[in-house]
C-alpha positions, 0 to 999 in steps of 0.5 A: 423424288419427294412426293407428299401424301394428300398435298399434289405437290409434284404437278409444280414445276418449281417443285421438280426443281427443289427435288431435282436441286436435293438430289444433286446436293445429295451426290455432291454434283455442283453443276447440276445443282446451280442449275437446279438452283437457277432454274428453281429461282426463275420458276418462283419469280416467274409464278409471281412467289415471293420466295420458296416458302411462299410457294409451299404456303400457296400449294397447302392453301389453294391444291385441290384435295378432299380436305374440305369436304370432310367435316370431321377428318379421320386420325389417319388423314390427319397423321398423313396431313401432318406428315406432308406439313413437316416435309414442306418444313423442313424444306422450308427451314433448309438453307438452300442457298448456302448449300449450293453457293458453298458446293459450287464456290458461287455467290448466289441471291437468295430464294426469297424478296422476289416480290416486293409484297405478299398476300395477307394469307400467304404471310400469315401462313409463311411465318408459322410454316417456319417458325411453329409446329406443324399442329398449328400450322394445321389449325391455320389451314383447317381455318382456311379450308373451312371458309373457303374451300381449297383448289381453283374454287378457292382462289378466285370469285368469279369462273367459268366452265367450260368443255366439263371444267372450271377455270377462274377469272383472275379479273372479272369486271367490276361493274356497280350497280348504281351503273344500271340506271332506271332499274331499281326495280329488276335489281331490287327483286334481284338482290333481294332474292341473293341476299336470301340465298345467301343468307339460308333462305329458300332462293329462287331460280332466276329468268331475267327477260327482256330485249338485247341490251337492256341490262340483264347480264350486267345486272346479273354481274353486279351481284358479285361486286356487291355480295362476293364478300359474303361468300357469292361465286359466280360461274358463268357457262354457255347453254351448250353446257348444261349438258354437264349441270348435273356433274358441275352441281355435284362438284359444288355441294359441299363447298363452303360458298354460294354458287350462282350458276349463270347462264347468258343468252339462254334458248333453245332450238326446236328439237334440241333436247339439251334443256334436260339436265337444266329443266330437271335442276329446276324442279328436281329430281331423286338427287337432294338440291344442293343448297349453295347452287342457284340458277341466273339465266337471261333470255330475250324469249319470254318461253326458252323453247323456240316453236313454230305454229306448224309444231303445235297439235292439230287442236282437232287431233284428240291425241293428248300425248301431242300438247303433252310435249308442247306444254313441256316446252312451254312450262321451262320459264315458268319452272323457274321461280322468280322472273324478273322482265326488264322494259323495252327500249325508248326514246325517253328511257334511253335519254333517261339512262344517258343523262343517269351516267352522264352526271355520275361521269361528270359531263356536262349537258351541252347537247348531250341529249341531241348527240345521244339521240343522234347516236342511237339512230345512226347505231345500235338503237335505244338500249341500255347498251347504246347508252353506255356506249355512247357515254364511252364515245362522248368522254372520248370526244368522239361524240 
């Protein structure tokens, strides 16, 4: 069974079928070869590969390796990469269809043209893998790694971090900032800070504060559609995942993109100390700050750690340490360099949002305001979220 030095192709099911196929051909086992060939073709089609060569290209482009973390590749490691590429080229250039057909006496469909269209990176690399030298292929791969990195972080623009692992979001919500009506000031602050981050300046960690439904989370998510082509990537994680913040930061430190770590609905209950990793990242620690990571968080609370009057030290008590703990809680939100406040809901602002969205959707203003007020009063109250819900309902003819 083949295994490569750098690229973990043995992790792919299609590669296992290919190994089984070559072994069967070597030992003249016609039935096993035919079975392996069918399994190989079926797996390629199921995984949406246009051909066997595409499967190899996809693995070379997106397998998790150490190659994107090394600016200058040592000669031994580079030789291992070239040997891997040559092995892939030999396997791609072999006529498996003809070999199995001759051994089994069967007429077989080819291991290519399984999709109508290839993606551009695969199309370019496929041609080189079949027709160029290993050195030329390696030049193409190096350029790709320097720009996109490797692994799952090179494949997607949006991610979810859960249980200490990163998973890609293939179809993130495409939100236009134009949908956030009456938030021009807030969006400008957020976009200016993000633009500075992408341009390599000292941008600030950001706390978006305001009532529920005011557009905080939507504003952050809208940044991806605006800045993804400039290298921005968005990783969502829940407050319960903050204990892994240090490990996640180290995972991203040497990657080529800029990462927003997005924590939605951030708050901590009384006695909860899980905010300590966040505090360390916001204010700095012994470790050098990763220049390609920012934290954007939303919260309904101006002070992120819940407190009660009974928690406060007795002002007549001269124990200064009692106040130290209290000041630490209150100062957590202050450690975000930028705080953007989203306004509280009002009927007037709600109607401005409704009419702005209605104009974008081409809805006629026939009693729209009255219907919108009734919808809010019968439902979730005045907010940007309610305005969007009303517009969606009105478009469907249900409001």
